[in-house]
N, C-alpha and C positions, 0 to 999 in steps of 0.2 A: 749455755750462756757463760761468759767469762766472769771470773770472780770480781773484777773491777765493776762490771755492770751490775752485778748482784748487790754490791755494797752501795752503789749510787741509788739503785731502786729503793733500797731499804732506807737510805738517808732522806730522800725527798719526801717520804711519807711523814716526816717530822719537820719539814721546812714550813714555816708559817706563810711563806709567799708562794707555795705551790698547792694547787687544788687538783685532785684527780677525780674526774667524772663526778663532780659535785651535784647534789640535788638542790633544786630551788635557787640556783645561782642568779637566774634572770631577775632583774629588778632590785638586786641586793648588792650591786657592786659599789654603790656609794657608801653602804654600811661597811663593806669590806675595807675600802680605802680610807674610811672615816672623813670623806669630803665629797663634794659634788663636782669636782673638776672633770673636764672632758676625758673620755676614755678612747684610747687608740689601741688597735689590735695588731700584732705581728703574727701572721698566719704561717704555718709550717716553719716555726721560728728556729728550729735546730738548736744551736747553743745559745740563742737569745741575744746575739750581739746587737741587733737593732732595738729590741725592747730596752735593753740596758743603756745603749748609746743615746736613745731618745729620752730616756728617763734622766740621764745626766744633763741633757740640753734644756729640758723643759720640766722643772720641778713642780710647776703648777698644773701639770697634766698627768694622767694615769695611763700606764702602759701594761698590756697583757700579752705575753708571748704564748702561742698555742701550738702544741705539737703532741704527737702520740708517743714519741721516743723519750722515755723518762731519763735515760742515761745522758741524753743530750741536754735536756732541760736543766739537769743538775748543775751544769756549768754556769749558765746564766743566772739561775736562782741563787747559787752560792756567791757569785760576784755581786749581785744586787744586795744580798745580806751583808757582805763584808764592807760594802761602800755605804751602807745605811740608806739605800734607795727604797724608801717606803712607798714610792709611787710606781714600783715595778713588781709585777706578779706573773705567775705562769699557770696555765690551765692545760692539764694533760687530757686530751681527747682527740678523736678523729675530726678533721676539718669538715667533713660532710655532716657532722652533727653540731656544728658551731651555733646554729640558730636555736638550739635547745638551751643555751646558757646566757642568752641576752634577750631582754625585752625590747619592744618597739622603741626606737629613738634613743637607745641606751649607748650607742657607739658613734663617735664623731668621725673616725678615720680608720683606714685599714692600710697596712703595709704588707706587701707580698715580696719577699726578698729571696732571690735565687732558689725558687721552688723547682722541683722535678718538672721539666718541661713536657713530659709525657709525649715524646716525639712520635710514637706509633699512632697512626690515624685511628686505630681501634680503641685507643685510650684517650682520644681527644676530649671526651666529656670529663676526664679527670684533671684537666688543666684548670688551675685555680682562677683563671679569668674567663672560663667558659660560662655562657649564660646560665647554665645549671647552678653554678656556684654564685654568680652575681645575684640571682634571685634569692638565694639564701641570705646574702649580705643585706639585701634591701629590706629584709624583715626586721632588722635591728639598727640599720644606719639612720642617723638623723637626717632631716631635710638638708640638702646641700653637702651631705657626706661624700668623701672622696676616697678613691682607691689609688695607691701608689704601687707600681710594679718596677722592681729593679732586677734585671736578669742579664746573664751573659749569653742567653740563647736567642739568636736571631729568629728562630722559628716561633718561639713564644711571644717575642716582641711583635713580630708581624701579624701573628694570629690575633693578638690583643688589639692591635690597631684596626684590623678587619672587623672585630666585634664592635669596637667603639663607633666606627663609621656605619656599619650595617644597622645597628640598633639606635642610632641617633644620639649617642652619649656625648657629653661636653668634654672635649679634650682640653686640658689645662696646661700641660707641659709635655714636651716630646723631645728627648735627647737620644739620638742614634748612638752617640758615643759620649758618655758623661765626662770623661776625663780630658776631652779636648776643649771643654768650655773654658772661657777665660776666667770666669768666676764660678766656683762650685760651692753651693750652700752647705752649711754644716751637716744637714741631714744626709746629704748624698756622699759625704766623706766618710761616713761610718762603713766599715768593711766587715763582712762576715767570713767565717772559715771557708765557706763554699766559694765565695768570690775569689779568694786566694788560690783555690785549686784550679780555676779557669777550665772547668770541665768541658765547656763547649769549644774551647780553643779558638775563640773568635777574636781574642785580643782587644775586646771592647766590652763596655758595659752599657746596656740600654736602660732607659728610664721613661716611664709613662705615668702621668697623673691625670685622672679623669673623674668627673662627677657622676654619681650613680642615682640621679633623680628621676630618670625617664623609665617608665614601665617597659619591660622587655617582651616584645611580641613573640609568643611561642611559635607562631606560624613562620617566623624567620629562622628558626633553628635548622630546618631542612635546607634553607637557602645557604646558611653558613656552612653546613656539612658539604653541600655541593661545591661551594666556592673553594673550600680547603682541599677536598678530595680531587678537585680539578687541577690543583696546583702541584700535587705530588701523590704518589702511590705508596701504600704501606709496604 
């Protein structure tokens, strides 16, 4: 591991806005933030551009960026401290353990921004909009809670639209190409490091917003697998 990473790992252990695998976090976020404002998560936050950007836009809301990469979290956490954004924090843990850190109805909204699209079919269950993950989110999302997906991957975008349709979820917004819209709201103008890389080389950014109120029938998981595997081979 590089010296720079080691320094950052050491530093974030003393950052007041970073929690690493905390115990008994669920139910205590109002105490941590010292208010009862709504909580929004940025999953697989990388350098935390969205958590920080949303924190600037909405001072009366709380934002938590979640990622396992401590050297990436360091950037967002340091920026939040320098700007005095007391409504922004970071949680270092694996995304598939996120339900361990929040109690029922403790989260109002989730942002998933430019995650690894996990393109291989054998890794489909690792996509952060797969029903496996959506069921985790339902354990702590408030009634009416929503998911926002922003990605440059057409595969992940279309996969998520398939999930929304198959499981009968309420689609609230759907932009096949965000930056061709005549008016772009301030939330969608926030850009991450990974958006700038244009890894998918699609020359467009997709956005979906959907409500996660509906129970996800596990019997449909095999139907989903058959639908996706029928579209392409690994």
